[in-house]
N, CA, C and O of each residue as an XYZ file, in Angstrom:
904
protein
N      72.355     31.317     92.708
C      71.167     31.583     92.069
C      70.451     32.851     92.030
O      69.454     32.849     92.753
N      70.725     34.212     91.230
C      70.286     35.285     91.184
C      69.247     35.438     91.670
O      68.320     34.778     91.200
N      69.003     36.278     92.698
C      67.898     36.355     93.186
C      66.761     37.104     92.376
O      66.944     37.309     91.176
N      65.691     37.484     92.940
C      64.502     37.597     91.598
C      64.162     39.278     91.912
O      63.207     39.606     92.616
N      64.741     39.898     91.518
C      64.382     41.451     91.238
C      63.496     41.991     91.774
O      63.501     43.222     91.795
N      62.205     41.106     92.522
C      61.185     41.619     93.596
C      60.604     40.451     94.129
O      60.094     39.544     93.472
N      60.746     40.545     95.790
C      59.956     39.827     95.895
C      58.764     40.593     97.828
O      59.218     41.171     98.816
N      57.953     40.361     97.649
C      57.053     40.545     98.568
C      57.143     39.007     99.087
O      57.140     37.948     98.459
N      57.229     39.314    100.573
C      56.890     38.253    102.072
C      55.807     38.444    102.795
O      55.710     39.464    103.477
N      54.733     37.421    102.765
C      54.184     37.954    103.823
C      53.503     39.474    104.890
O      53.112     39.823    106.004
N      53.890     40.102    102.854
C      53.630     41.246    103.636
C      52.040     42.400    103.810
O      51.147     42.836    103.084
N      52.423     42.463    105.095
C      51.260     42.866    105.863
C      51.070     44.740    105.827
O      52.013     45.518    105.684
N      49.676     45.117    105.989
C      50.103     46.662    106.335
C      47.942     46.825    106.694
O      46.993     46.259    106.150
N      48.003     47.666    107.615
C      46.913     48.478    108.256
C      46.819     49.323    108.337
O      47.890     49.850    108.639
N      45.582     50.370    108.188
C      45.972     51.690    108.321
C      45.240     51.957    109.966
O      44.661     51.060    110.580
N      45.437     53.531    110.543
C      44.314     53.512    111.383
C      43.477     54.492    110.544
O      43.740     55.297    109.650
N      42.071     54.005    111.358
C      41.140     54.888    111.063
C      40.209     55.095    112.428
O      40.235     54.392    113.439
N      39.324     56.340    112.150
C      38.543     56.561    113.288
C      38.382     54.888    114.033
O      38.870     54.348    115.026
N      37.386     54.450    112.898
C      36.711     53.082    113.780
C      37.673     52.225    114.341
O      37.547     51.369    115.216
N      38.856     52.664    113.566
C      40.122     51.331    114.511
C      40.879     50.935    113.503
O      41.540     51.589    112.698
N      40.817     50.496    113.551
C      42.398     49.114    112.960
C      42.078     48.479    111.778
O      41.934     47.259    111.863
N      41.836     49.312    110.025
C      41.821     48.877    108.704
C      42.924     48.114    108.164
O      43.893     48.477    107.498
N      42.499     46.758    108.676
C      43.252     45.933    107.316
C      43.905     45.703    105.882
O      42.922     45.104    105.447
N      44.564     45.703    105.072
C      44.281     46.100    103.936
C      45.392     44.938    102.833
O      45.048     44.475    101.746
N      46.681     44.718    103.509
C      46.588     43.857    102.946
C      47.424     42.594    104.241
O      48.208     43.056    105.069
N      47.128     41.164    104.221
C      46.708     40.310    105.329
C      48.217     39.109    104.726
O      48.103     37.884    104.705
N      48.700     39.396    104.567
C      49.927     38.434    104.182
C      50.669     38.303    102.558
O      51.252     37.262    102.254
N      50.603     39.089    101.900
C      50.833     39.250    100.321
C      52.428     38.631    100.127
O      53.390     39.069    100.759
N      52.520     37.221     98.846
C      53.219     36.962     98.677
C      53.398     37.550     97.236
O      52.481     38.217     96.758
N      54.528     37.328     96.539
C      55.221     37.792     95.858
C      56.333     38.470     94.867
O      57.010     39.495     94.946
N      56.161     37.006     93.509
C      57.509     36.822     93.596
C      58.006     37.272     92.045
O      57.666     36.345     91.310
N      58.776     38.483     91.133
C      58.488     38.628     89.681
C      60.040     38.550     89.344
O      60.840     39.370     89.794
N      60.477     37.262     88.330
C      60.942     37.206     87.542
C      61.908     38.373     86.363
O      61.194     39.242     85.863
N      63.210     38.396     86.000
C      63.365     39.252     84.979
C      62.940     38.781     83.727
O      62.805     37.613     83.362
N      62.626     40.461     82.738
C      61.593     40.196     82.040
C      60.539     39.890     82.254
O      59.910     40.376     81.313
N      59.415     39.058     83.288
C      58.623     39.048     83.774
C      56.824     39.784     84.138
O      56.253     40.100     85.182
N      56.528     39.804     83.043
C      55.278     40.575     83.407
C      54.159     40.260     83.953
O      53.610     39.483     83.172
N      53.490     40.431     84.887
C      52.006     40.006     85.285
C      50.868     41.705     85.845
O      51.058     42.630     86.634
N      50.329     41.517     85.387
C      48.923     42.033     85.431
C      48.386     42.089     87.036
O      48.425     41.197     87.883
N      48.069     42.939     87.096
C      47.117     43.069     88.898
C      45.786     43.777     88.658
O      45.564     44.960     88.400
N      45.006     42.798     88.802
C      43.946     43.068     87.996
C      42.660     42.734     89.092
O      41.950     41.729     89.050
N      42.547     44.052     90.252
C      41.976     43.741     91.637
C      40.870     45.183     91.222
O      41.235     46.044     90.422
N      39.570     45.221     91.897
C      38.647     46.560     91.677
C      38.966     47.098     92.678
O      39.526     46.651     93.680
N      38.548     48.264     92.385
C      39.408     49.674     93.353
C      38.774     49.373     94.647
O      37.821     48.618     94.840
N      39.684     50.329     95.829
C      39.590     49.658     97.142
C      39.900     48.552     97.447
O      39.006     48.261     98.241
N      40.761     47.427     97.358
C      40.982     46.237     97.439
C      42.410     46.576     97.864
O      42.848     45.713     98.623
N      42.980     47.231     97.696
C      44.432     47.960     98.125
C      45.430     47.663     97.188
O      46.308     46.883     97.560
N      45.493     48.199     95.851
C      45.739     47.799     94.603
C      47.303     48.892     95.245
O      48.427     48.572     95.630
N      46.750     49.929     95.116
C      48.124     51.291     95.635
C      48.429     51.131     96.282
O      49.356     51.929     96.421
N      48.351     50.254     97.420
C      48.866     50.812     98.900
C      49.895     49.244     97.902
O      51.098     48.999     97.807
N      49.216     48.864     97.604
C      50.712     47.154     97.713
C      51.794     47.034     96.746
O      52.746     46.254     96.699
N      51.180     48.633     95.472
C      52.501     49.163     94.717
C      53.036     49.804     95.509
O      54.255     49.684     95.632
N      52.277     50.747     96.355
C      53.258     51.900     96.936
C      54.489     51.093     97.670
O      55.684     51.364     97.549
N      53.845     49.908     98.554
C      55.192     49.261     98.936
C      56.022     48.454     98.364
O      57.123     48.150     98.824
N      55.477     48.003     97.182
C      56.637     47.555     96.419
C      57.578     48.514     95.945
O      58.764     48.190     95.892
N      57.201     49.677     95.584
C      58.222     50.556     95.784
C      58.975     51.492     95.815
O      59.621     52.251     95.092
N      58.510     51.033     97.861
C      59.111     51.445     98.644
C      59.098     53.134     99.172
O      59.879     54.060     99.391
N      57.363     52.749     99.205
C      56.938     54.198     98.960
C      56.418     53.981    100.793
O      56.478     54.898    101.612
N      56.213     53.383    100.924
C      55.720     52.480    102.322
C      56.024     51.973    102.912
O      56.048     50.960    102.215
N      56.573     51.492    104.313
C      56.879     50.678    104.607
C      55.727     49.326    105.081
O      54.589     49.683    105.385
N      55.969     48.235    105.115
C      54.890     47.194    105.692
C      54.994     46.876    106.930
O      56.097     46.850    107.475
N      53.674     46.534    107.684
C      53.675     46.380    108.970
C      54.100     44.928    109.764
O      54.405     44.632    110.920
N      53.984     44.381    108.805
C      54.881     42.690    108.665
C      55.821     42.336    107.151
O      55.823     42.866    106.040
N      56.584     41.168    107.758
C      56.487     40.763    106.098
C      57.767     41.158    105.969
O      58.438     41.731    106.827
N      58.213     40.732    104.497
C      59.707     41.417    103.739
C      59.682     42.139    102.392
O      59.742     41.393    101.415
N      59.608     43.382    102.170
C      59.999     43.679    100.218
C      61.282     43.254    100.192
O      61.953     43.592    101.168
N      61.888     42.526     99.250
C      63.050     42.426     98.864
C      63.392     42.942     97.406
O      62.999     42.164     96.537
N      63.934     43.898     97.013
C      64.416     44.433     95.594
C      66.091     44.079     95.842
O      66.986     44.383     96.630
N      65.854     43.103     94.443
C      67.234     42.284     93.945
C      68.103     41.084     94.959
O      69.113     40.417     94.735
N      67.287     41.167     96.020
C      67.181     39.975     97.222
C      67.859     40.400     98.600
O      68.284     39.619     99.451
N      67.881     42.170     98.668
C      67.614     43.023     99.745
C      67.036     43.412    100.069
O      66.285     44.035     99.319
N      66.830     43.430    101.374
C      65.541     43.623    102.725
C      65.168     44.849    102.540
O      66.075     45.397    103.167
N      64.547     45.664    102.172
C      64.606     47.267    102.282
C      64.131     47.693    103.290
O      64.274     48.875    103.603
N      63.248     46.557    104.259
C      63.189     46.729    105.384
C      64.033     47.333    106.762
O      63.519     47.922    107.713
N      65.499     47.000    106.571
C      66.381     46.551    106.818
C      67.304     48.050    106.783
O      68.066     48.325    107.710
N      67.152     48.800    105.800
C      67.864     49.882    105.063
C      67.574     51.053    105.833
O      66.650     51.081    106.646
N      68.264     51.934    105.626
C      68.002     52.911    106.027
C      67.458     54.115    104.976
O      67.544     53.918    103.764
N      66.935     55.282    105.464
C      66.033     56.142    104.412
C      66.450     56.320    103.232
O      65.807     56.293    102.182
N      68.050     56.593    103.487
C      69.204     57.084    101.954
C      68.940     55.833    100.944
O      68.813     55.850     99.720
N      68.887     54.445    102.108
C      69.559     53.916    101.136
C      68.245     52.916    100.643
O      68.407     51.923     99.934
N      67.110     53.312    101.087
C      65.662     53.336    100.087
C      65.779     54.190     99.366
O      64.830     53.978     98.611
N      66.258     55.050     99.008
C      65.724     56.138     98.176
C      66.663     56.316     97.035
O      66.484     57.214     96.213
N      67.874     55.301     96.948
C      68.615     54.853     96.187
C      68.181     53.969     95.477
O      68.236     53.948     94.247
N      67.528     52.847     96.458
C      66.793     51.764     94.799
C      65.737     52.344     95.110
O      65.617     51.705     96.155
N      64.826     53.028     95.117
C      64.029     53.695     94.237
C      64.201     54.615     93.442
O      63.181     55.204     93.085
N      65.610     55.101     92.844
C      66.111     56.278     92.074
C      66.750     55.325     90.856
O      66.704     55.778     89.712
N      67.390     53.912     91.108
C      68.085     53.551     89.951
C      67.454     51.693     89.979
O      67.694     50.978     89.006
N      67.100     51.443     90.533
C      66.091     49.766     90.417
C      64.647     50.076     90.423
O      64.008     49.033     90.567
N      64.231     50.651     90.365
C      63.327     50.684     90.381
C      62.267     52.145     89.211
O      62.666     53.280     88.950
N      61.244     51.645     88.878
C      61.014     53.011     88.015
C      59.356     52.932     87.839
O      59.056     52.013     88.600
N      58.306     53.349     87.319
C      57.362     54.029     88.494
C      56.594     54.787     86.971
O      57.195     55.403     86.091
N      55.228     54.513     87.042
C      54.209     54.462     85.561
C      53.017     54.202     86.299
O      52.480     53.136     86.599
N      52.516     56.140     86.678
C      51.391     56.395     86.763
C      50.359     56.503     85.789
O      50.618     56.525     84.585
N      48.845     56.591     86.384
C      47.727     56.598     84.991
C      48.219     58.251     84.429
O      48.501     58.521     83.262
N      48.225     58.778     85.059
C      48.690     59.978     84.502
C      50.233     60.674     84.281
O      50.997     60.938     85.210
N      50.464     60.867     83.085
C      51.737     61.528     83.495
C      52.932     61.805     84.095
O      54.003     61.199     84.064
N      52.604     62.785     84.632
C      53.243     63.627     86.021
C      54.639     64.254     85.268
O      55.564     64.546     86.026
N      54.800     64.440     84.016
C      55.920     65.182     83.269
C      56.191     66.338     83.941
O      55.322     66.871     84.631
N      57.428     66.847     83.812
C      57.374     68.370     83.821
C      57.118     69.128     82.954
O      57.801     68.979     81.942
N      56.183     70.125     82.931
C      55.065     71.326     82.141
C      56.479     71.978     81.446
O      56.657     72.019     80.229
N      57.401     72.455     82.411
C      58.558     73.519     81.658
C      59.897     73.129     80.872
O      60.824     73.776     80.386
N      59.394     71.038     81.023
C      60.701     70.210     80.311
C      60.561     70.215     78.781
O      59.684     70.863     78.210
N      61.402     69.514     78.197
C      60.821     69.327     76.629
C      60.796     67.749     77.453
O      60.843     67.508     78.659
N      60.695     66.742     76.176
C      60.128     65.499     76.317
C      61.855     64.810     76.871
O      62.240     64.337     77.940
N      62.494     65.041     75.631
C      63.911     64.916     75.760
C      64.040     65.280     77.337
O      63.446     64.344     77.873
N      64.469     66.082     78.290
C      64.758     66.870     78.908
C      64.372     66.061     79.905
O      65.194     65.678     80.737
N      62.606     65.564     79.970
C      61.745     64.781     80.891
C      63.063     63.782     82.022
O      63.466     63.720     83.184
N      63.323     63.009     80.319
C      64.039     61.520     81.012
C      65.477     61.616     80.576
O      66.274     60.682     80.481
N      65.773     63.448     80.215
C      67.016     63.270     80.576
C      67.615     63.379     82.124
O      68.582     62.749     82.552
N      66.816     64.317     82.845
C      67.062     64.708     83.899
C      66.416     62.987     85.231
O      67.233     62.544     86.038
N      65.800     62.724     85.189
C      66.171     61.393     86.375
C      67.835     60.749     86.268
O      68.582     60.283     87.128
N      68.000     60.986     84.721
C      69.346     60.317     84.774
C      70.036     60.798     85.636
O      70.258     60.007     86.553
N      70.633     62.102     85.781
C      71.913     63.506     85.773
C      70.884     63.138     87.513
O      71.292     64.112     88.147
N      70.373     62.743     88.038
C      70.143     62.798     89.447
C      70.223     61.887     90.188
O      70.066     61.850     91.409
N      70.618     60.660     89.060
C      71.655     59.985     88.994
C      73.311     59.629     89.034
O      74.095     58.708     89.262
N      73.254     60.969     88.665
C      75.080     60.342     88.361
C      75.493     60.982     87.421
O      76.410     61.797     87.519
N      74.672     60.621     85.999
C      75.015     60.351     84.844
C      75.417     61.428     83.957
O      74.414     62.134     83.847
N      76.065     61.768     83.482
C      76.351     62.717     82.675
C      75.649     63.845     81.648
O      75.317     63.358     80.566
N      75.509     64.566     81.733
C      74.146     65.369     80.687
C      74.594     64.457     78.803
O      73.619     64.302     78.068
N      75.536     64.133     78.440
C      75.394     64.227     77.039
C      75.291     62.880     77.158
O      74.607     62.393     76.258
N      75.767     62.017     78.026
C      75.268     60.360     78.004
C      74.273     60.162     78.500
O      73.795     59.030     78.419
N      73.463     61.384     79.331
C      71.843     61.068     79.238
C      70.877     61.039     78.616
O      69.800     60.471     78.797
N      71.626     62.305     77.073
C      70.964     62.309     76.126
C      71.233     61.787     74.761
O      70.783     62.017     73.639
N      72.144     60.991     75.275
C      72.085     59.913     74.654
C      71.368     58.466     74.439
O      70.989     57.931     73.397
N      71.297     57.889     76.199
C      70.209     57.287     76.033
C      69.138     57.032     76.192
O      68.427     56.027     76.212
N      68.982     58.961     76.417
C      67.091     59.356     75.760
C      66.633     59.454     74.711
O      65.406     59.553     74.717
N      67.032     59.469     73.916
C      67.139     60.106     72.695
C      66.672     58.363     72.281
O      65.812     58.147     71.426
N      67.265     57.417     72.905
C      67.521     55.923     72.258
C      66.250     55.262     72.630
O      65.521     54.677     71.829
N      65.976     55.425     74.225
C      64.752     55.753     74.910
C      63.214     56.448     73.535
O      62.187     55.859     73.198
N      63.630     57.559     73.190
C      62.598     58.488     72.398
C      62.553     57.511     71.373
O      61.643     56.686     71.448
N      63.222     57.451     70.585
C      63.112     56.426     69.172
C      62.732     55.160     69.178
O      62.609     54.248     68.360
N      62.530     55.391     70.654
C      62.241     53.306     70.448
C      60.393     53.358     70.580
O      59.607     52.552     70.083
N      60.081     54.554     71.393
C      58.167     54.821     71.484
C      58.144     55.788     69.981
O      57.452     56.806     69.980
N      58.773     55.482     68.984
C      58.594     56.971     68.056
C      58.629     57.864     68.126
O      58.300     58.497     67.123
N      59.016     58.556     69.251
C      59.364     59.897     68.968
C      60.473     60.663     69.099
O      60.633     61.580     69.906
N      60.948     60.415     68.592
C      62.448     61.144     68.015
C      62.002     62.831     67.341
O      62.410     63.980     67.515
N      61.147     62.288     66.669
C      60.612     64.306     66.287
C      59.904     64.813     66.789
O      59.107     65.661     66.389
N      60.152     64.151     68.305
C      58.702     64.750     69.566
C      60.076     65.077     70.486
O      59.845     65.295     71.675
N      61.214     65.122     70.136
C      61.939     65.264     71.385
C      62.403     66.718     72.080
O      62.894     66.740     73.209
N      62.276     67.448     71.601
C      62.091     69.218     71.352
C      60.569     70.219     72.046
O      60.388     71.410     72.297
N      59.786     69.064     72.139
C      58.720     69.652     72.423
C      58.289     69.646     73.873
O      58.539     68.703     74.624
N      57.538     70.886     74.289
C      56.888     70.642     75.658
C      55.903     69.583     75.687
O      55.252     69.358     74.667
N      55.734     68.955     76.668
C      54.665     68.119     77.113
C      53.635     69.249     76.454
O      53.548     69.155     75.230
N      52.850     70.289     77.061
C      52.030     70.432     76.422
C      51.698     70.669     74.648
O      50.655     71.054     74.119
N      52.470     70.438     74.277
C      52.845     70.058     72.652
C      52.750     68.674     72.022
O      53.102     68.389     70.877
N      52.021     67.538     73.279
C      51.802     66.084     72.535
C      51.010     66.052     73.134
O      50.592     66.662     74.118
N      50.656     65.077     72.381
C      49.364     64.015     72.393
C      49.269     63.693     73.847
O      50.134     64.129     74.606
N      47.968     62.728     74.437
C      47.584     61.696     75.154
C      49.126     60.606     75.663
O      49.898     60.370     76.592
N      48.776     60.240     74.213
C      49.454     59.413     73.628
C      51.398     59.014     73.824
O      52.191     58.184     74.269
N      51.281     60.420     73.057
C      52.674     61.036     73.612
C      53.176     60.902     74.474
O      54.045     60.066     74.724
N      52.460     62.211     75.543
C      52.521     62.104     76.862
C      53.188     60.905     77.602
O      54.374     60.791     77.913
N      52.064     59.958     77.832
C      52.258     58.902     78.573
C      53.912     58.123     77.436
O      54.929     58.030     78.123
N      54.026     57.804     76.406
C      54.711     57.167     75.768
C      56.496     57.746     76.963
O      57.302     57.015     77.538
N      56.431     59.419     76.859
C      57.404     60.077     77.687
C      57.571     59.507     79.093
O      58.665     59.187     79.558
N      56.364     59.400     79.757
C      56.674     58.609     80.780
C      57.026     57.753     81.231
O      57.598     57.704     82.319
N      56.675     56.488     80.219
C      57.044     55.226     80.000
C      59.008     55.477     79.904
O      59.927     54.987     80.560
N      58.982     56.122     79.159
C      60.390     56.366     78.747
C      61.066     56.648     79.648
O      62.040     55.904     79.755
N      60.966     57.683     80.630
C      61.376     58.660     81.574
C      61.950     57.261     83.178
O      62.838     57.361     84.024
N      60.640     55.848     82.844
C      60.346     54.999     84.077
C      61.626     54.529     83.701
O      62.578     54.583     84.479
N      61.725     53.984     82.340
C      62.806     53.264     82.089
C      64.717     53.739     82.033
O      65.750     53.127     81.761
N      64.415     54.966     82.405
C      65.621     55.655     82.011
C      66.741     55.511     82.140
O      67.669     55.627     81.340
N      66.685     55.098     83.746
C      67.734     54.608     84.987
C      67.915     52.870     84.745
O      68.414     52.268     85.695
N      67.654     52.320     83.915
C      67.685     51.031     83.048
C      67.005     50.146     84.872
O      67.735     49.434     85.562
N      65.594     50.472     85.211
C      65.278     49.540     86.360
C      65.630     48.426     86.172
O      66.023     47.968     85.099
N      65.498     47.695     87.511
C      65.389     46.132     87.294
C      63.806     45.790     87.202
O      63.188     45.128     86.369
N      63.437     46.384     88.197
C      61.623     46.341     88.163
C      60.640     47.963     87.593
O      60.931     49.133     87.844
N      59.762     47.559     86.991
C      59.046     48.436     86.559
C      57.675     48.348     87.056
O      57.019     47.359     86.730
N      57.027     49.448     87.971
C      55.530     49.221     88.572
C      54.485     50.477     87.705
O      54.682     51.690     87.638
N      53.215     49.558     87.040
C      52.638     50.746     86.425
C      51.258     50.589     87.489
O      51.122     49.762     88.390
N      50.100     51.892     86.975
C      49.557     52.075     87.949
C      48.178     52.431     87.443
O      47.665     53.427     87.953
N      47.473     51.749     86.485
C      46.571     51.556     85.113
C      47.578     52.986     84.195
O      47.568     54.217     84.218
N      48.226     52.075     83.585
C      49.904     53.346     82.542
C      48.611     53.732     81.443
O      48.667     54.954     81.310
N      47.501     53.198     80.626
C      46.695     53.634     79.951
C      45.375     53.717     80.404
O      44.608     53.040     79.718
N      44.736     54.456     81.536
C      43.413     54.674     82.148
C      43.223     55.966     81.589
O      42.019     56.221     81.583
N      43.838     56.794     81.164
C      43.721     58.320     80.781
C      43.511     58.099     79.420
O      43.119     59.152     78.917
N      43.617     56.980     78.397
C      44.020     57.033     76.843
C      42.529     56.870     76.381
O      41.563     56.840     77.143
N      42.496     56.775     75.083
C      41.307     56.682     74.605
C      41.436     54.682     74.040
O      42.425     53.981     74.255
N      40.558     54.366     73.556
C      41.161     52.655     73.493
C      41.342     52.520     72.346
O      40.612     51.653     71.868
N      42.203     53.135     71.440
C      42.807     52.521     70.249
C      44.352     53.165     70.424
O      45.236     52.705     69.701
N      44.672     54.222     71.376
C      45.883     54.811     71.871
C      46.353     54.432     72.546
O      47.582     54.479     72.599
N      45.160     53.512     73.946
C      46.074     52.412     74.540
C      46.219     51.666     73.909
O      47.164     51.025     74.369
N      45.964     51.329     73.232
C      46.208     49.570     72.123
C      48.096     50.107     72.169
O      48.997     49.573     72.815
N      48.144     50.800     71.632
C      49.210     51.038     70.811
C      50.526     51.334     71.611
O      51.632     50.926     71.258
N      50.209     52.322     73.073
C      51.153     52.554     74.258
C      51.828     51.597     74.567
O      53.022     51.328     74.432
N      50.275     50.667     75.355
C      50.690     49.441     75.731
C      51.568     48.197     74.869
O      52.428     47.478     75.379
N      51.059     48.150     73.282
C      52.130     47.710     72.891
C      53.709     48.116     72.906
O      54.637     47.309     72.887
N      53.793     49.201     72.935
C      54.906     49.628     73.490
C      55.413     49.487     74.390
O      56.598     49.235     74.606
N      54.534     49.638     75.080
C      55.507     49.099     76.999
C      55.559     47.629     76.834
O      56.727     47.240     76.841
N      55.088     47.112     76.754
C      55.240     45.856     76.578
C      57.022     45.204     75.802
O      58.108     44.843     76.255
N      56.293     45.398     74.248
C      58.068     45.388     74.434
C      59.236     45.532     74.329
O      60.091     44.699     74.029
N      59.419     47.511     74.781
C      59.414     47.689     75.241
C      60.408     46.974     77.043
O      61.598     46.661     77.058
N      59.857     46.934     77.763
C      59.998     45.732     79.236
C      60.669     44.254     78.915
O      61.707     43.709     79.290
N      59.543     43.851     78.010
C      60.166     42.743     77.791
C      61.756     42.437     77.120
O      62.502     41.496     77.391
N      62.031     43.794     75.972
C      63.141     43.838     75.696
C      64.822     44.019     76.522
O      65.850     43.381     76.298
N      64.621     44.907     77.307
C      65.332     45.351     78.666
C      65.431     44.184     79.829
O      66.250     44.352     80.733
N      64.521     42.885     79.811
C      64.455     42.502     80.917
C      63.873     43.064     82.010
O      64.728     43.286     82.867
N      62.679     43.418     82.371
C      62.444     44.248     83.241
C      61.549     43.451     83.581
O      61.132     42.694     82.705
N      60.754     43.328     85.458
C      60.412     42.272     86.065
C      59.299     43.560     86.101
O      59.562     44.591     86.720
N      57.948     43.363     85.316
C      56.905     44.168     85.700
C      55.184     43.687     86.387
O      54.592     42.628     86.181
N      54.677     44.988     87.302
C      53.549     44.603     87.977
C      52.712     45.946     87.401
O      52.662     47.127     87.744
N      52.105     45.167     86.383
C      50.828     46.628     86.008
C      49.585     47.034     86.277
O      48.861     47.377     85.342
N      49.291     47.055     87.120
C      47.745     47.214     87.595
C      46.802     48.333     86.672
O      47.023     49.525     86.454
N      45.612     47.415     86.203
C      45.014     47.101     85.060
C      43.624     46.630     85.492
O      43.496     45.585     86.130
N      42.229     47.651     85.032
C      41.118     46.864     84.874
C      40.647     46.277     84.022
O      39.720     45.466     84.017
N      41.635     46.887     82.799
C      41.450     46.212     81.428
C      41.535     44.645     81.281
O      42.567     44.033     81.557
N      40.582     44.136     80.904
C      40.780     42.291     80.812
C      41.304     42.095     79.655
O      41.574     40.905     79.491
N      41.581     42.800     78.722
C      41.898     42.509     77.530
C      43.615     42.833     77.466
O      44.325     42.263     76.637
N      43.995     43.525     78.158
C      45.570     44.241     77.814
C      45.828     42.910     79.570
O      46.935     42.511     79.931
N      44.705     42.605     80.161
C      45.908     41.695     81.538
C      45.482     40.855     80.342
O      46.694     41.068     80.321
N      45.116     40.257     79.510
C      45.347     38.576     78.953
C      46.220     39.053     78.661
O      46.623     39.010     79.823
N      47.381     39.758     77.920
C      48.472     39.408     77.202
C      49.545     39.951     77.723
O      50.336     40.157     76.803
N      49.968     40.282     78.714
C      50.642     38.964     80.126
C      50.687     37.999     80.329
O      49.926     37.083     80.018
N      52.154     38.023     81.245
C      52.411     36.477     81.375
C      51.953     35.913     82.527
O      52.211     34.722     82.700
N      51.145     36.681     83.601
C      50.282     36.038     84.261
C      49.170     37.474     85.112
O      49.402     38.629     85.470
N      48.083     36.660     85.129
C      47.240     38.433     86.362
C      47.653     37.380     87.958
O      48.133     36.266     88.165
N      47.332     38.078     88.474
C      46.963     38.026     90.159
C      45.718     39.171     90.471
O      45.642     40.261     89.904
N      44.932     38.751     91.324
C      43.619     40.516     91.783
C      44.668     39.525     93.235
O      45.459     38.619     93.498
N      43.401     41.201     93.989
C      43.586     40.610     95.614
C      42.097     40.449     96.410
O      41.090     41.157     96.440
N      42.461     39.179     97.031
C      41.292     38.832     97.490
C      41.763     39.230     99.465
O      42.864     39.113    100.003
N      40.301     39.742    100.140
C      40.952     39.498    101.281
C      42.234     39.532    101.825
O      42.670     38.593    102.492
N      43.256     41.161    101.449
C      44.226     40.854    101.474
C      45.521     40.397    101.061
O      46.660     40.802    101.293
N      44.996     39.332    100.305
C      45.712     38.744     99.611
C      46.305     38.256     98.379
O      45.374     38.134     97.583
N      47.363     37.928     97.850
C      47.720     37.864     96.289
C      47.010     36.900     96.104
O      46.995     36.048     96.992
N      45.915     36.639     94.503
C      45.577     34.584     94.366
C      46.187     35.153     92.684
O      46.560     36.247     92.260
N      46.080     34.113     92.216
C      46.484     34.114     90.805
C      44.678     33.850     90.277
O      43.873     33.301     91.030
N      44.314     34.352     88.900
C      43.129     34.244     88.509
C      43.077     33.945     86.990
O      41.992     33.805     86.425
């Protein structure tokens, strides 16, 4: 039986503050299947960003396990965790974080070259991804010459460049107007499903959450269905 792209088992995370220990996650359980899109609809301050950071191996839990393709990240070296983030996990943030001195095409090429893909092959895949988002005519433009919606499409293409098993997105349309957000979100869902990626998407927008396969929220440090 194939491993799930992402599993979190009893994940605990506590921060230390001047007032003492601050428990944020108290035993989070989550399983994402290939091609499944899950909405994380939780209020600010409940640990949503912490959960995404742990799922993306940007932080280590204080307890429990985070498994990517069945591999327990807690048992891996820093170099191995970095390799998993590079090869198996794609990130999309509320702000696009594109490199301003590189074209749209180059922004999607770079992560592939860092992963060891040759420039020509990387450019071919980058163009295919940009074209799937209707951005082929904009491939040679710098981010500053793109609209907000175009910039976020490039950011999504970049997140998918290394064919990740898992996509983590934190309010990916939060900086866009309603109409643009709807278009970008349509393309995000279509592309993620077409590539069979397991996706966890944080959003405050109930209309967007309703279009995903299921919705979970954080209450008292634990994930619950909505």
